[in-house]
Backbone bond lengths (Angstrom), bond angles and torsions (degrees), N, CA, C in turn:
res aa  C-N    CA-C-N  psi(-1)  N-CA   C-N-CA  omega(-1)  CA-C   N-CA-C  phi
1 X - - - 1.441 - - 1.463 109.38 -
2 X 1.298 122.05 135.19 1.436 121.91 -173.59 1.563 113.08 -126.05
3 X 1.299 116.96 13.80 1.392 119.07 -178.88 1.589 111.27 -93.81
4 X 1.320 113.13 151.44 1.502 116.99 -178.01 1.569 110.50 -77.76
5 X 1.303 120.69 134.16 1.378 121.67 -176.79 1.564 107.46 -118.37
6 X 1.307 119.70 135.19 1.399 121.28 -179.45 1.593 106.47 -72.35
7 X 1.314 120.61 138.06 1.396 124.44 -166.58 1.557 109.45 -126.53
8 X 1.329 121.09 -38.43 1.393 128.28 -172.49 1.446 112.92 -166.80
9 X 1.366 115.81 160.32 1.337 124.52 164.90 1.508 107.87 -72.68
10 X 1.280 122.48 139.85 1.376 124.91 -179.17 1.604 111.52 -58.74
11 X 1.290 116.12 -42.32 1.390 120.84 -176.01 1.597 114.56 -69.66
12 X 1.379 113.51 -7.04 1.479 117.47 167.61 1.502 118.62 -69.54
13 X 1.407 110.42 -20.72 1.458 111.33 -178.49 1.691 102.52 -133.79
14 X 1.427 105.55 93.34 1.518 116.38 175.55 1.460 107.68 -68.82
15 X 1.389 111.20 160.81 1.605 114.70 175.59 1.640 108.04 -56.56
16 X 1.375 111.14 146.15 1.374 123.04 -173.33 1.570 117.90 68.52
17 X 1.297 117.50 24.43 1.430 123.74 170.88 1.462 117.20 -133.29
18 X 1.293 117.54 166.87 1.457 120.19 178.53 1.509 105.22 -140.07
19 X 1.493 111.59 146.81 1.507 113.83 179.29 1.473 103.48 -131.34
20 X 1.480 114.84 170.56 1.432 113.41 175.28 1.559 102.50 -124.73
21 X 1.337 111.07 147.16 1.501 124.29 -178.58 1.548 107.58 -141.17
22 X 1.280 114.50 159.20 1.570 124.63 172.99 1.456 102.79 -100.68
23 X 1.355 111.55 129.69 1.448 118.44 170.35 1.534 107.81 -139.48
24 X 1.294 111.31 125.90 1.489 118.83 -176.56 1.520 115.30 48.20
25 X 1.345 113.55 38.94 1.481 117.30 -179.23 1.523 115.68 82.65
26 X 1.266 119.28 -2.22 1.443 121.93 -179.03 1.566 110.33 -111.70
27 X 1.321 114.23 139.92 1.511 118.62 176.38 1.467 103.99 -79.44
28 X 1.334 117.96 126.65 1.446 126.16 176.17 1.502 113.20 -117.39
29 X 1.269 119.69 132.77 1.558 121.33 172.23 1.472 108.65 -98.10
30 X 1.242 112.82 121.82 1.486 120.24 -179.30 1.590 104.19 -104.74
31 X 1.317 115.92 131.06 1.469 124.08 -178.34 1.567 111.61 -128.16
32 X 1.342 116.44 132.54 1.399 124.16 178.94 1.452 110.27 -106.36
33 X 1.483 114.59 104.77 1.451 120.98 179.97 1.546 107.83 -103.00
34 X 1.243 113.02 96.47 1.569 116.78 176.20 1.429 112.06 59.35
35 X 1.301 118.53 37.80 1.570 121.36 178.24 1.518 111.46 93.47
36 X 1.295 119.64 -8.49 1.500 118.99 177.96 1.570 103.39 -104.14
37 X 1.294 111.35 131.88 1.480 124.14 179.61 1.426 111.77 -87.56
38 X 1.264 121.87 138.65 1.516 130.68 170.97 1.416 110.92 -127.74
39 X 1.334 119.49 151.15 1.435 123.61 177.18 1.607 107.63 -135.34
40 X 1.313 115.02 131.14 1.522 116.91 173.48 1.460 105.98 -135.64
41 X 1.348 116.78 167.78 1.460 121.14 174.53 1.509 106.69 -54.53
42 X 1.230 116.05 135.13 1.529 121.46 -179.25 1.404 123.95 -81.51
43 X 1.355 112.87 -7.91 1.591 116.25 -176.14 1.413 108.29 -110.58
44 X 1.349 118.62 120.71 1.360 126.37 -175.12 1.669 110.33 -65.31
45 X 1.225 117.17 134.52 1.384 121.44 -171.36 1.607 111.47 -72.05
46 X 1.346 115.06 -12.67 1.394 118.51 -178.85 1.506 113.27 -72.39
47 X 1.350 120.57 -52.04 1.471 128.06 176.71 1.464 117.53 -151.31
48 X 1.380 108.92 23.44 1.560 116.63 173.34 1.624 109.82 76.25
49 X 1.294 116.21 23.42 1.498 118.76 173.38 1.466 110.71 -57.06
50 X 1.339 119.21 157.76 1.410 128.62 178.11 1.580 115.49 -85.42
51 X 1.286 115.80 85.42 1.487 120.32 -172.54 1.565 108.67 -52.77
52 X 1.334 119.35 -43.23 1.417 123.57 -168.91 1.605 109.00 -67.30
53 X 1.308 118.62 -6.45 1.459 121.70 179.42 1.547 112.46 -103.77
54 X 1.318 106.43 -0.87 1.527 117.38 -175.83 1.552 110.52 -77.10
55 X 1.410 109.03 179.65 1.620 109.46 178.81 1.560 107.05 -96.00
56 X 1.344 117.28 151.07 1.368 126.56 177.69 1.548 110.23 -114.86
57 X 1.379 112.78 126.21 1.319 114.83 175.32 1.656 106.18 -129.76
58 X 1.164 120.99 108.27 1.440 123.67 -170.88 1.478 109.04 66.58
59 X 1.393 120.93 -123.24 1.382 120.33 174.76 1.570 115.21 -97.74
60 X 1.427 110.83 3.55 1.428 116.73 -178.13 1.483 115.23 -92.54
61 X 1.348 111.01 120.86 1.539 119.26 -176.82 1.518 103.42 -106.44
62 X 1.385 118.38 126.80 1.411 126.43 177.66 1.484 111.61 -107.13
63 X 1.366 115.60 127.78 1.419 124.90 177.11 1.556 108.17 -56.14
64 X 1.256 126.60 137.87 1.381 125.02 -179.94 1.563 108.83 -82.03
65 X 1.309 121.48 -18.26 1.500 118.18 -178.01 1.592 111.78 -82.44
66 X 1.261 118.81 -48.08 1.515 118.33 -173.18 1.416 112.84 -132.48
67 X 1.306 121.58 6.46 1.527 124.61 173.44 1.429 115.75 78.35
68 X 1.384 120.22 20.44 1.405 118.76 169.72 1.489 112.69 -65.07
69 X 1.350 122.85 138.44 1.416 124.69 -178.25 1.474 111.77 -117.26
70 X 1.325 112.14 144.58 1.501 122.02 -178.05 1.401 110.23 -134.98
71 X 1.339 124.23 138.85 1.487 132.79 165.35 1.636 110.19 -68.57
72 X 1.182 117.00 106.58 1.369 113.71 178.44 1.532 124.27 -60.08
73 X 1.402 113.04 -16.60 1.400 125.31 -173.86 1.448 101.89 -82.71
74 X 1.315 122.90 -37.84 1.468 122.93 -168.16 1.587 114.52 -117.93
75 X 1.428 113.74 -18.74 1.334 119.96 -178.96 1.629 115.56 87.30
76 X 1.355 112.07 -6.64 1.459 121.09 -173.70 1.634 111.49 -71.48
77 X 1.207 121.11 134.36 1.431 129.30 167.31 1.473 107.16 -62.22
78 X 1.293 119.70 139.68 1.479 121.33 -177.91 1.452 112.81 -72.18
79 X 1.241 126.06 -28.39 1.388 129.59 -174.51 1.548 113.43 -96.25
80 X 1.346 109.82 -48.35 1.472 112.80 -174.93 1.631 107.12 -110.01
81 X 1.297 115.96 106.34 1.471 119.79 -179.84 1.463 116.99 -61.20
82 X 1.361 116.07 -11.53 1.383 116.16 -177.04 1.589 110.13 -98.38
83 X 1.280 119.82 1.92 1.412 123.08 172.28 1.499 111.92 -102.95
84 X 1.192 115.83 127.62 1.537 121.19 178.16 1.434 115.84 -142.69
85 X 1.318 110.80 146.87 1.429 120.17 171.73 1.577 112.11 -87.39
86 X 1.305 117.63 147.15 1.519 117.19 174.23 1.574 107.03 -66.57
87 X 1.333 110.61 142.37 1.541 118.39 -174.11 1.575 100.66 -113.29
88 X 1.361 114.35 130.32 1.402 118.42 176.07 1.607 113.42 -110.10
89 X 1.244 111.13 153.56 1.600 114.88 172.70 1.497 108.35 -71.23
90 X 1.294 116.06 141.36 1.466 115.89 176.58 1.527 105.68 -142.96
91 X 1.374 116.55 147.30 1.480 119.97 -174.35 1.533 103.09 -143.26
92 X 1.240 113.12 154.12 1.535 126.93 172.92 1.513 105.88 -110.06
93 X 1.405 115.76 133.76 1.433 122.92 -178.45 1.487 105.77 -146.93
94 X 1.265 124.42 124.33 1.369 126.69 177.85 1.584 116.59 44.25
95 X 1.265 114.44 45.60 1.503 125.06 -179.76 1.539 115.35 70.89
96 X 1.303 113.56 14.42 1.455 120.76 176.22 1.605 113.57 -115.21
97 X 1.350 113.56 146.69 1.548 109.74 177.90 1.584 105.06 -107.63
98 X 1.249 110.83 145.59 1.533 120.41 -177.47 1.553 111.57 -129.82
99 X 1.172 123.35 136.24 1.429 124.95 -177.02 1.716 102.66 -119.69
100 X 1.327 112.60 149.66 1.491 119.64 162.93 1.474 109.56 -105.56
101 X 1.394 118.62 106.79 1.404 121.49 -173.78 1.507 118.82 -59.72
102 X 1.362 121.55 -22.43 1.370 123.69 176.26 1.573 104.10 -63.80
103 X 1.507 112.18 120.06 1.447 115.40 -173.97 1.584 107.59 -80.62
104 X 1.309 110.18 139.51 1.632 111.02 164.38 1.439 104.25 -107.17
105 X 1.187 127.19 146.73 1.513 134.22 -174.97 1.442 104.74 101.81
106 X 1.342 110.55 -138.03 1.560 116.86 -174.67 1.453 113.52 -111.28
107 X 1.351 113.10 154.54 1.470 111.62 179.83 1.508 109.75 -84.88
108 X 1.410 109.81 160.62 1.442 114.82 -167.31 1.614 110.05 -63.32
109 X 1.376 108.38 137.54 1.468 115.71 178.26 1.458 112.46 77.93
110 X 1.301 122.97 -11.50 1.503 119.31 -173.36 1.457 105.18 -75.26
111 X 1.370 115.03 146.50 1.410 121.57 172.73 1.526 114.27 -100.62
112 X 1.310 116.22 159.44 1.485 115.32 -176.95 1.535 108.27 -96.12
């Protein structure tokens, strides 16, 4: 799928926070890093934890269940470079956030 899907109001995700939303049947974690939005697969590959409800520090999103950490800009796991979350395009338009569900980059949990 390559169409843009409305996912949230921009003010639902202020700078320094992350939220989770469903887009085209996929859980997506949206993170606001200093006014720049990033979107990654929202299910942690470890045990399916909700990444969008985790804590965000800079570009690092930490899963609230077991502490797995991902760079929201690249989808890469911080310890294991072979573990990546899918990264989605996200844009803001007229106060709304949109994602394009077709991942560019690597699929969640896939190794290189």
